[in-house]
C-alpha positions in Angstrom: 7.2 2.3 1.9 8.6 -0.2 4.3 11.9 -1.7 3.5 12.7 -5.0 5.2 16.2 -6.5 4.7 17.1 -10.1 4.8 20.1 -12.2 4.2 20.2 -13.8 1.0 20.3 -17.7 1.5 22.5 -17.9 -1.6 25.3 -15.6 0.0 25.8 -17.2 3.3 29.2 -18.5 4.2 30.4 -20.2 7.3 32.5 -17.2 8.4 29.8 -14.6 7.5 31.9 -12.9 4.8 30.7 -12.0 1.4 27.0 -11.9 2.4 24.4 -10.1 0.5 21.2 -8.7 2.0 18.1 -8.3 -0.2 15.4 -5.6 0.3 11.7 -6.6 0.2 9.9 -3.6 -0.6 6.4 -3.6 1.0 4.3 -0.5 1.1 3.3 0.9 4.4 -0.6 0.8 4.3 -2.6 3.2 6.5 -6.2 3.4 7.0 -8.1 6.4 5.7 -9.4 8.8 8.2 -12.7 8.9 6.3 -13.1 5.2 6.7 -16.1 4.1 8.7 -15.5 0.4 10.4 -19.1 0.7 11.8 -20.5 0.1 8.4 -17.8 -1.8 6.8 -16.5 0.8 4.4 -12.7 0.8 5.2 -10.1 1.9 2.7 -6.3 1.8 3.2 -3.9 3.9 1.2 0.0 3.2 0.6 2.4 5.9 -0.8 4.3 4.1 -3.7 6.8 5.7 -6.0 4.9 8.2 -8.0 1.5 6.5 -7.2 -1.1 5.9 -4.4 -2.1 2.4 -3.7 -5.7 1.6 -2.6 -7.2 -1.6 -1.0 -9.9 -2.8 1.1 -8.8 -3.0 4.8 -11.1 -6.0 5.5 -9.3 -8.0 2.8 -5.6 -6.9 3.0 -4.4 -10.0 0.9 -6.9 -9.3 -1.7 -6.8 -7.2 -4.7 -5.3 -3.6 -4.7 -4.8 -1.0 -7.2 -2.6 2.0 -7.9 -3.4 5.3 -9.2 -1.1 8.1 -10.2 -1.1 11.0 -7.9 -3.0 13.3 -10.4 -5.5 10.4 -10.9 -5.9 10.0 -7.1 -6.5 13.7 -6.4 -9.1 13.7 -9.1 -11.0 10.8 -7.6 -10.8 12.3 -4.1 -12.2 15.6 -5.6 -15.0 13.6 -7.4 -16.0 11.7 -4.3 -16.2 14.9 -2.2 -18.5 16.2 -4.8 -20.8 13.3 -4.5 -20.0 12.1 -8.0 -19.7 8.4 -6.7 -22.4 8.3 -4.1 -24.8 5.2 -4.1 -28.3 5.8 -4.8 
């Protein structure tokens, strides 16, 4: 997870004392090594506290979902076994 700090607009003073910084918590997304950009099948993953985020890399501002670590492992196991192959 990437943490970006920014100074709160509510805490700025003329002499820069009593300033508060606020953390914007943004997940660090990475493209799956199994993604295939040639056929448009690209998946990105992000480590979240206790979860794994999943999204379509072609639509980074679109919907994403999070699975528990155990559910993600089960999904990967099922995909490798071919249980989610398209006919």
